[in-house]
N, C-alpha and C positions, 0 to 999 in steps of 0.2 A: 083608783088613783089617776089623775090626769098628768101626764108626763109631757114635758117640753124638751126639744133639742134643736140645735142649730148651730150655724157657723158665724163667728164674730171675727172681723178683721180689724187689726190694730194698724193704724197708718199714721204717718208723720214723718218729719224730717229725721235724718240720722241723729242718734243720740237723744231723742225726746224722751226716752224712757219706756219705750215699748216692750223690750225684752225683760226689764225689771218688773213691769206691771204684769206681763205674762207669768213670770215666775212667782210673784206674790199672789195671783189669783189662783194658780195651780197649786201652790204650796211646795213646790220642788223645782229644782233648777233644771229646766228643759231647754231653755234657750241662752245662748252665749251672752254674757254681759261683760262688756269692757268700757273703758273711757274713750276708745277709739271709734271714730265714725265707720259706718258701712260694715260692721262686723256680722250682721245677720244676713246670710246669703240665701239660704233656702227658706221656704214657707214653713217653719217649724210649728207643729200644732201642739198646743197644750190643752188638756181637758180639765174643767173645773165643773163641780156640782154646786148649785144653788137651790136648796130645796129639792123639788121634783124636777128641776130642769138641769139638762146637761149642756154645758157651753163648751164649744169646740173653738179654741182660739187659732187663728191664722196669724202668725207673727210675721208680718211682711218685712222685707228689707226697707231701710229708710228710703224716702223719696227724695232724690236730689237731681242735680243737672248732670246727665251721663256723659262721660268722655270715652270710655273704651267699651269694647264689646261686652265684658263682664258687667260693667255699670249698666249698659242698656238691658241686658238680661235681668238684672235685679230689679229695675225700675219697672219693666214690663210684669215681673212676677208680683210685685207689690200692687199694682193697679189690677191685675187678674185676680188677686186674692180678694181685693175690695169688691169687685163687681160680682164675684161668685158668693159672697157672704150674705147672710140674712140681716146682719146688723153691722154697721161700721162704727168705729170709735177713732175719732182724730185726736191724737195727743199734741198738744202745743206746751212749751215750757213757759212758765209764768214770768221768769225773769228776762226772757228773750222776746216775749210778746208776739205780735203778729209780724213775723219777719217776712222778707220777700218770698222766701221758700214756702212758708206757711200759707201766705195768700195765694201763691200759685196753686197749692193743693186745694184750697178752698174753691178756687175759680174752676179747677178741673171737676171737683165733686159737683159743682152746680151744673156743669156741662154734661158729664157723662153718667151720673147715677140716676137710675130710673126714679120717677116721682113715687113717693110712698115708702121708699126704702129708709128705714130708721137710721139716722146718723146722729151719734152723741159726740158732744165735745167734752174732752177731759183736759183740764188745765192742770199740769203736773208741776211738781216742785214748788208747791204753794208757800212752803216755809221760807222760800227766799225773797218774797216781796210782801208789802204792806196790803192790807184789806182793800183799801181804795184803789190800789193799782189792779188787783184781781178783779174788782168789779167792773172797772173801766175796760179791762182786756175782755171780759165776758160779753160785755155789751157791744164792743166793737166787732167781735168774732161773730155774734148772733145777728148783727146788722149785715153781715157779709154773706151769711148762710142761714137757712131756718133750721138749726140744730133741733132735733127732737128733745134733747135734755142737755144740760150743762153740769158737769161735776168738777169740784175743786178736790184735787187728790195729791198725795205724796205717795208714788209707787214704792219708793225706798222705805218709808216709815210706816205705810199701810193706811195713812189717814184717807178717808172717803172710798177706800177700795172696796169695802164690803157694800156699800150703798150702790156703787156702779154695778158690782156683780149681781146684786139682787134685782136691779132694774133690767139688766141684760137677761137674766133668767125669766123674768115676767114678760119680756118682750118677744122672746123666741116663740116660733109657731108650736102648736100642740102637735106632738108625734112621739113615736118610741125613741129611746135612747140609741145612739149609734155605736156606743162602745160599753164594755163592762164597767161597771160603777167604779172599780178600783184602778182603771187604767188611766195614766196621766198624759201619755204622748203616743202619737200614732206614727212617729218616725221610726225607722229600724234602728235598734240599738247600736249597730255598726256606725251609722251616722252621728247619732248622739255623742258616742265616744269620740269620733273623729273631731266634732264640733268642741268637745271639752278640751282636747289637745290642742286644737287651734287657737282656743281662748288663752291657754297658757303661753302659747307662742306670741300672741298679739300683746299680751300683757308684758312680756319679757322684753321683746324686741321693740325697735323704735322706728319712727317716721314712716317712709313708704313701704318698708319690707314686708309688713304682715299682708299687704294687698298683692304682693308678689308670690305668695305661697299658698298652698292648699295642703290638706291632709286627708288621706284615705286609709280605711281600714281594710288591709289586705286579707288577713286571716282572723278567724274568731273560733277558738275551741274552748268548749265547756268540758273541763276534766272530770273524771269519775270522782276525785277526791273533794269536789265542790268548788274548786278554784276555775278561773278562766284566764287563758292565754290570748292576748291581743296583739297582733302585729300590725303596725301602721307605718305608712311611708309619708313623709313630709316632702312634697315637691317644691323645689324653688326653680327661679328662672335663670340664675347665673351661678357660676363658680363661687363667685365672691359672696354671693348670699349663703351658699352652704358653709362657708368658713364662719360667717356670723352666727348661723343657726347652731353649728356644732360648738363654737366657743373654744376658749383655750383649753387644750387637752380634753375636749369634749365635755367640759364642765357645764356650759349653757344647756346643751340637749339633755344632759343627765338631770339637771335640776328641773327642767320643764317635763321630762318624763316622770319624775317623782311626783311633782304636783298634779299632773294629769292622772296618774295611776291612782293617787289617794282619792281624787274626786270621783272617778270612774267606780272605784271600789265602793265608795260610800253610796253612790247612785244605785248600784246593783246589789248592795248589801252582801257581797262576798269578796274573798281575797282575788286580787287581779294581778297578773304578771304582764307587764306591758313592755314591748319591744319597738323602738323607734328607729327608722332608718331615714336618712336624708338623701334625696336624689335629685339631680339636676336635670330639668326638662325645659329647655329654653322656651318652647312655644306652648306651655300647658294652658295658657290663657286662650289659645285658639283650638284646643282639642275638645270635640264634642263629648268625649267620655267624661272629662273632668267636669263638665257642666251637669251631665246627667247624675254624677255622683253626689253633686250638690242640691239635686232637686231642681235645677234650673234648665231652661230650654235654650240650646245653643243658637237656634235660629232667631230667638227674640233678640239676640245681640246684633242682628244685621242692621247696618245703618239705614 
């Protein structure tokens, strides 16, 4: 039996559908999905099987124009993930077309990626536009960069995803699998659980606040009775933010905790007791430990 294995980087602008595509490919929720931009911070890996091929996805943060240290670290992580991968998939949104941001990514691909590295184009959210618009977009994108293959997909609905997965499996190099067949992610469960809680915070809260907070799993205890106790800390930058996260009589944090606990329990397949604390750390965005907890390099944020 000939086996194949390799790393596939999903790149694109924030909100292009990378996390949704990753979760669809893997068949489980391993990457945070929200309607807000810049929600994927760490390079979360999901693992999918395509016949005898094992595809290890590197879900990079969305590529955008960075303003803060955290932004710069995220963008550096995204390009680092792309250059290390065996195959790259650029996602663009059908209804937004070749935006200024998408063109900038294509220009950088042309400049930085070694010749011969396969780069596929996946035009996502195809259900939002007419066929002739899709064809014109595919033609324009392929005129700007020699993509190895173009796929029309809907990550949310699953259209075209199987074709993309099969092509990726066939394109990866011949080598032994990196992970057991039933493993779906190589992030520590502590980090996946923290991401799930952060997703609930992001969905519940509004505007800038979600980018001013982070979640860390402080303690994880698998009990003899088969349940798991998880203690997490939500770090916010200001006292006022703490009040918003807690909500009136603690109702907001309680609802967030219940939603996160249910999702973590479903993912683990066991009963989970989740305890959340909210702490104010005014300078957490400038603390190297917070970055390493997110799988990012603090030094990458240097201007």
